C-alpha positions, 0 to 999 in steps of 0.5 A: 038055939030057939026055932024062931032063930032057926026060922030067922036063918032060914029066912035070911038064907032065903033073902040072900038066894032072891038077892041073885034071882031076877024078881019073878023068880025069887021065892015067897018070904014068909013063915009058911012059904014052900022051898022045893016041889010044887008052889016053889020057884027053887029047883035042885041047884037052887035047892043046894045053894040054899041048904049051903047058905043055912049051913053056913050061917049055922055054922057061924051060930056055932052049930055044925049041921049037915043038912043034905045027908041020907036021912033028909033024901030017904024021908018020905015027906020032903024036909026041904019043902016049906019053910016049917018043914026045914025048920023043924029038921033042923031043930030035930038035928041040932037036938040029936046033936047035944 
């Protein structure tokens, strides 16, 4: 799967999450948007919902990826901090699974 496809899945999942949120609580929708941490409107429960949404979309595309594991949590910089970090993390997990 190409990086642009992964980015599309992440942004689509963010859009799906936004559809359930009030306008002032919606996530920024861009290729460089923050996801979790400073500058984001997402709390830990929202992050879990987003990760599940992404995992399900990846599974629908034929890729079984688990995003919230001990490896993700142990990194010095969270792979969930912004869209580019998350896309890179997903691509690395998919490369390892090959």
